[in-house]
N, C-alpha and C positions, 0 to 999 in steps of 0.2 A: 387629812384636814386641809382645807383650802388656805391659800396664802391670805394672811390678815396682818394688820398692823400690830406691833408688839403691845402698844398701849391698850388696844381693844381687847387683845387676848388676856392681858392682866386684869382689866375690868371684869371680864367674864369669869375669870378665875376667882376674883374677890367675891363676886355675886354667888358663885357656887359654894364657896366656903361659908358665907353668911347663911345660905339656905340649909346647908348641912348642919351648921351649928344650931340652927333654930330647933331641930329635933322634931319638926312637925310633918315631915315627909314619910310616906309609906316606904317600907324597906326596898321594894323594887325600884322605886323612883330614886331613892338615895343611892343605890348601887349604880344606876344609870348615870346620874350626874357626877358621882365620884369618878367613874371611868372617864367621863368628859373632862373632869378636872385634871386627872392624871395626864391625859393627852395634851391639854392646854399647858400644863406645867412643863412637859417635855418640849413643847413648841417654844415656850418662852426661854427655857434653858438653852436651847439650840440657837435662838436669836441672839442671846447674850454672848454665847461663845463666838458667833460670827462677828459681832460688834467688837469684841475684845481683840480678835485677830486683825481687825481693820484699824484699831487705834494705834497711833504712832506718837512718839515723843520727839519734840524738837530739842536738839542738843546743840549747844554752842560748839563750834568747830573753829579751827585756825582760820579757815577761809570764809567763815560766816556761820550759817546755821544749816544743819543737816537733819534729816529724819532718821529715826531708828525705830524698829518695831517695839511695841510695848511688851515688856516682860514683867511678870508679877514680882520677881525679885528686885527689879529696879525701883519699884514703887514702895518697897517695904520701909525705906527710910523716910517716906513722906508721911507726916502726921496729919490726921484729919481733925477739924474743929469739932 
């Protein structure tokens, strides 16, 4: 799969899901776009993993502010609205 924007890949994946959910496709075409969807899903997952590795947290330090790598455990205490 050629390099594409994450958002574009997600839109394509959503379109594939809608087409498959419609139930109007012949079996062979359904299998083909299902395979495309699996590839897009893997691509998006890998992009999200890459982004997670790049995220850092700003932590107040004695001398000011320092950056620390984001770790999932560090965010567990943070509540989402």
